[in-house]
Structure formats: C-alpha cells, structure tokens
C-alpha positions, 0 to 999 in steps of 0.5 A: 431457387428463386432465380430458377423459379422466376426464369423458368416457370413463366414460359412453362406455365404459359405452355401448359395453358396453351395445351389446356385451352386447345379444344381438339387436343390433337397433340399428344403429351409425348409430341409436346415433350419431344418439341421441348427436348428438340428446343433444348438440343437446339439451345445446346447446339447454339451454345457450342456454335456461338463459342466457335463463332466468337473465337473465329470472328473475334466479335465483341459479345454485345455486337455478336448478340445483336447481329449474329445470335438472332440468326443462329438461334432462330434458324436452329429453332426453325429447323426443329419446327420444320420437321413436323410440318413437312412430315404432316404431323401438324394439322392446324394453326393452333397445333403449330402454335403449340409445337412452336411455343414448346420448341422455343420454351425448351430452348429458353429453359436450357439457355436460362439454366446456362445463364444461372450457372454463368452469371454472378448477378443474382438480382431478382429483376435480372431473372424477371427479365429473363423469365418474363422477357427473353424466355417468352420472346424465344417461345413466341417467336418460334410459335409465330414462325410455326404459324406462318409456315403452317399457313403458307403450307396450307395454301401452297404445299409445294413451297416445302422448306421455303415456307419457313422463310417469311416467319424466320425473317420476322423472328430474326428482326424482332429478336435482334431489336430485342437484343438492341435493348431499345427499351428497358428489359422490364418494360420489354417483359411487360409488353410481351406479357400483355401482347402475347395472350391477346395474339394467342387468343386470336390464333386459337379463335381463328384456328378453331373456326377453320377446324370446324369449317373443315370438319363440317364442310369436308365431312359432307363432301366426303360422304357424298363422294363415297356414296358416288364412288360406291354407287353403280352410277360411278362409271358414268361420272368424270372420275369413272371415265378417267379410271377407265381411260387409265386401263389402256395405259396401266395394268388392270390390277393397278387400276383396281388398286387405284379405285380401292385407294380412292375409296379408302382415302374417303373412308379414312377422311370420314373416320378422322373428321368423326374423331375430331368431332368426338375430341371437341365433345370431350370423347376419346374414341378407342381404336379398333383392329379394323382401323389398324387393318385399313391403315395397313391396307392403305400402305400396301395399296400405295406400294402396289400402285407405285409412283407412276400410278399415284401420279396418275391418280392425283387428279381424282383426289379431292383431298387437301394437304390437311386431309392427308394429315388425317392418316397421321391423326389416326395413327397417333390416336392409337390405330398403329401399324408395325413401323416396318409397314408404315410409309408416310405420304410424301 
C-alpha cells in the first residue's frame, strides 16, 4: 500500500492542484476524467506495442528504454492531446496544460500499477523515484507538448496536426535523457519537483493575462461590430458592399443566411465572453432555451449556406480560431442541442 500511495499520489495531487488553481474553470471534470482515461489507454497500448517490438527487434531492455520507448510513449500521448486541440475543445494555454497533464498522469498511473505488479523490488526509494520522478515526467512532458501545440495553433491554425511536432520532439529528447539516468533517480525526481511548479505558475500567469486581454478587447470589438451590422449604415460599409456583390454570384436566400450567420456569430461571441467574465468572478450562469435555439440555428445556417457560401463569407469573419472555440464553450456550459443536429466548425 505504501508503494501504491508513493507512486500514484504525487501526480494525482498535482493534477487536482492544476484544476483548482484555474481561475476560469473552463474544463469540466468529465473532460479531465476523459483525458486521464485516454492516457491510461495509451499506456496499455504502449505495453502491448513494446512487447511486440522487443520480440521483433531483439533489443536489450535497457537499449529499448533509452531509444525506442520515449518515441512510442510520447507519440501515443501526443495523439490523445491532439484530438481535443484539433476539435477546438481547448481554448487557452492553461486548458491545454491541464489536458496534457491529465493524459500524462493517466499514462503514469497505469504504468506504475504495471510496475508494482511486475517488480519484486519493494524498497521505498524506488517508488519515490517512480512517483515523484517518472510519473511527474510523463505528465509534464505531455503538458509541455500540449502547450506548444496550442500556442502554434493559435498563431497558425492551418498547421493542423503538424503543430504537435516541435513539442513532441522536445518531449522525446527529454524523456530519452531521463531514461539514460544521467543523474540519480532521486536527484532527478527532486529537480522535477522544484522546476515543475515554477514552470506551471508561469504558464498560468501568462495564460490568464492573455485570456483577460482576449475577453476585454474582443468584447469591445464584438459589440461595436454587432452595432454596425444591425445599423442602417451597414450597407454602406465594406462588409455591406461585399455581401451585395455576392448577390450576383449566389442565390438571394443564401446571402441572407450569410448575413444572419455573421450577426449570430457576433452575438454568440459576446455571450461566450460574458460567460468567461462570470466564471472568473465565481458565478455560474445557467443556460436557457434561447441559447440552445441560437446554437441550433447556427448549425442550420451553416448547412443551408454550404461550403461555397462559407468560403465566400470567410473574408468578413473577424473572429480568430480561439473565437470559434466559444461555441464549444457554450455547448459544454449546458446549452446543448441534440447530437444529431450538431456540427463542429471545421
């Protein structure tokens, strides 16, 4: 029981602290639990893959752990992180850090349970090294990978899955160096315990700064644009003239739907930023039927406009990739529409 506690509790406590310190509380407990489960599945997949590779390659376990295991393990964990990032289910760096740490924690929990079952060594320092060293390493590397990928996607959304490569490369190198045992396991664990909280604190501080900037500046811009779009002067603006030009190329009802979608996007963006401000203040705003109707309406408009119309509308959309995430935020906040009517923005 002591070995179990020492090897599993540190990373679990650290994950709970990450969630507790998040001011905006954008990730539901179910999302964190899903990330933990995904990491556990990745650990089971890695165990099966490693058994097969060891038989095929004939490598010694020490060589395998230094040069092969870091590649396979970090790649499997990266796949678990990449999915919510590409589906725009992660809005900010701190959310990416929590999801990544949860995936790595799930991986470490399952791996340590396997080690407890397989190893006869019950010396406490072995499990201190496993719990405070290897487990924290798994979680930290995946969190770093997620932060790197999210940062790249914020600046270059078109990078897609390639955004994970720089963080993946760094995670593989650091993991491999750790497995080379360049310093004692206990010293390595101590360094991780000292460094990780400082890095996480820096990430939290920077992420919350950027979140507040996005909410404040974006809210002002969205309100001004919505006032312009709904005013009588809109037809004389560049945006209004552009929509008028589209009437010669697209059916009139499609152009009307495009105008409605443009206005609706701004309304939902304002609603999402208001929700973030309420979350930071510790308030939980309940969803209403009107919000569910608006989300369902957006899905209907996208389908009615079609791919060609959406491509033509893109020059008028001033929202960023993070602004598009607000629809997922509103959905997970409780403004649900039936699953068969949902369509995530691609």
